[in-house]
N, C-alpha and C positions, 0 to 999 in steps of 0.2 A: 630722436629713432631710439639711442640708448636709454635716455629716461624713460619713454613709453614702454621700454621691453622691461626695463624697469620697477614699474608703478604695474605691470599686468604678472610681475613673478612676486611682487607683492600683496597683490588681491589675492593672488592663488595660494600664496600661503596662508595670509589669515582667513580665506574660504576654508581651505583644509581643517584648519586648526578647531572653526566653530563648529562644521560642520563634525569632525570626530566626535565630539562632545553628546554630541544628538542622535548619533547611530543606536538604535537599540539592537541588544544580542540575545541569544539565549542563555548567556552565562550569567545574565542579570550583572549583579556587581563581583562580581569575582574575577578577580586582575588574570588577564592572559596566562600568565607561565602560574598560576593557582592552581589547585585543583578543586572544586567545588565538591561537595557528598553528593553521590547519587540518587536521585529522586530513588522511595520506593516504586517498586513498579506495581500498574494497579492490576486490578484482579481482570480474568479473560471472561467477558460475555460470553453466557452459557446457556441463553433461553432457545434453543433450537427455532426461531424464527429467521426464516429466509429474508433474507434483504434484496432489496430493487437497484439491481443494478444499472451502472450510470451510466454505460454503455453496449454497445450490440457485441458480444464475442468476449466482457470481460471476465476475470475470472471469477466466479463466485466466493463471496468470505464463507468463514467458517464460523458456523454460528452455536459452535460449544467449543468446552476445552481439548484441547489438543497437548497438552502438556503432559510430557514422558511417553508420547506418543513413539513406537520405535519405526522409523522409515531410513532402512537403508539396504544395500543387497541382500541382506538377510529376509528381510521381513520389513511389512508396509500393512502397518496398522488401521489405517484408512481403509484400506481394502477388505478386510475384515467385514462390514458392515457397506457400504458404495461398492464393488465390483456386481457386474450384472447376474451371477450365480446367488449372493447373498441380501440383496434387497426386499426381495418378499419377506424372509425370516424379519431384516433388520429397521424395516419401512422408513429407509433413509434412501435418497433421492439418487437411483443409479449415475456413477460420472459420463460423462458426455462420449458420444460415440465417437468424437474425434481423437480421445485417448486410446480407441484401438485401431488407429491410422498409423501406420509407419510413414518415413520421410517420404515417399512415393504414392503415396496417399493410397495403398493398399490397405483391407480390413485386415486383421488380424482376430484370431480366438479368443485370445486375451488382452490385457492392457500391452500398450506398446511401452521397448523401453526408455523411447525419449517422455514418456510422462508418467513416470512408476516415481518420479519426489516430489509429490502433491506439494509441500510445502515451499516449494520454489513461487507456483503460483498463487494460491490460496493461503489466505492468512487468518487467522482468529483475530477476533477484534478487543479489544481493551479498555473500558470507559475511563473515558481521560477527555482533559478539556482540551483543544484547540492551543498550541503550541505559540504558531501564527495565525492572524486572522485569514482567511482567505475568500477568492469571491467565485468558488467554482460553481460553475452551470450545467446540467445533466444534460445530456441529447433530451429527453424528453421536457424539460424547461424551454430549453432554446427552440422546440417546434409550439409548446404555447405559447409561448411569447409571438411567435411569428404567426400561429395563426393558422398554421399547417397542421394537417396529423400523419401519423408517420402509420 
């Protein structure tokens, strides 16, 4: 019994040692305690093209630059174009009616304080290559593969 336990322990140690050399990380060849130079930031996508959402009720991404936008208790730059009173002049899409609802489901005349900080849910995009390959499938693709309509 002791010999078998020792053999299993040895196999586990060898397996861990071999696996350790095969683990891919985002750090690349940089040692754990070393700091690699940070890559330069990619440019924000600024083409004003709406993107398809991957599932219903997903927060839309921002199709333009927002670097330097003031969004704090004093001001919200997003609302200068997307507020319901400004969309006729700006031609920007109006924020969702859900943004005018308070926690109790009551509609307000202006944007709910819960929805005032836009960048908590909405993010601009940067033109970068994927760090990690993935096999994400949107709901539309799932329905198409299943042969059903939605």
